[in-house]
N, C-alpha and C positions, 0 to 999 in steps of 0.2 A: 504494500500500500504506500502511496506517495501522498503526502499532505504538504502543500506549499502555499505561502501567502504572497500576495502582490508586494507587500512591504519587504519581503526577503529578496525579491528580484530587482527592485529599483536600485540603480547604481552598480549592478553587476554586469557581467558579459551577456546575461539574458535580457538586459535592458538596452535594446538597439535603437539608436537615435538617427534620424535622417532629417533632411531639410523641411519636409512637409508632414512628417509623422514620427511617432515613437511607438515601438512595439515591445511589450514585455512578454517574453516567451515562457509560459507556464509549463508546457509539456513539449519536449523536443524528441527528435529521432532517437537520441541515445537512451530514452526511456523504453524504447522498443514496444510501443503499444499500437503502432500502425497509423498514427495521426499526430499532428502537433496542434497546440492550443495557445492562442495569443490574445493578449489584452492590448488593443491598438488604439491610439488616439491620432486622428488626422487634425492638423491645426487649422483653426478658423482662418478663412480667407485664402486658403491654399487650394491648389488643383494638383492631383496626383494621377498620372497616366500609368496604367499597369496592364500586363498581359502575362498571365500564368500559363505559359506554353507547356510546362512540365508538371503542373499541380492542378488539383481541383480545390477550390476554396469556397467555404460557406462562411458568410459574414452576418452577424446579428448585431444590430444597432441597439445600444443601451442608453446612450445620451447624445444629445445634439441634433443638428439638422444639416442636411446636405442634399446633394443631387448626384445620382449615378447615371452616367451616360454610356450606353453601348456604342462604342466608337465604330462598330461595323454597320449598325442599322440606324444610328441617330436617336434611338429610343431613349427617353429620359424617365427616371424614376425618383420620386421623393424618398429621401432617407431620413428617418426619424425613429425614436425609440419604439421598439416592437416590430420593426421591419427587418426581414432577412432577405438576403439574395445569395444565390448559389451559382458560381461560375463553373457550370458543368460542361460547357462547350469551349473552354479555353478562350473566352471572348476578350478582345481588346476593350478596355474600359477606362473611364476617367471618373474619379470621385472628386467633386467640388464640395469643400467643407464650408458652409455658411457660418457655422459656429464650430467650436471644437466638437468633433464627432468621435465618440468612444464606441468601439466595437469589440465583440468577441469573435475571433476568427479560428476556423479549423482548416488545416491543410492535410491533403492526402496526395502523394506520399508526404510523410512528415518532413518538416524543415529541420535542419541541423542547428540553426542559429547563426551559421556563417554566411548565409545567402545575402547578396546585395543586388538590388535591381540593376540590370544593365541598361544600355541606352534605349532599349525597346520596352523597358519596364518588366523584363522577364527575370525570374529567379532561376539560376542554374539548378540542375538536378544534382544535388550533393547527397552523399550517403555517409553513414557512420561505418567505420571499419568493423568487420565481423570478428568477433572474438571466438576462439575455440570453445567448444562446450566444456564445462567443468566436469571433471571426473568425480565420482562419488568419493567422499573421504573414506579412508580405511577405518574399519571398525576396530576398536581396541581389542587386544587379545584377551580371551577369557582367562581368569585366574583359576588355577587348580586348587581345590581344597586339600590341605595337608592332612 
């Protein structure tokens, strides 16, 4: 079982800062659970272009107001608390944050925490090294009664 608080993450390597957002990575690939979980804030007055060519992302807004634009179709969606969007088709998209927009994001495959958006807004597909399976510990030898 893993129990982790946001306060434990702030200011550590799991607290990733960018020009238009910050992302606190609560669960990463190294936890080996098949997804990563992020608490992300997009800063008021910013516009962030993204394209997750290698990941599926679900985003749930818990604070703030913004606008999601599907860059491929021009479709626009209001983002506010209680709204979720799922990028299940690797859509090019832009998020305009009218206020600070706080979201909870889930990525599959999981992010490692080392990803940085490239010039196209893409996260590279990074993985954690696989470690050899642990062998069971030897059982202590039984004592003989004298």
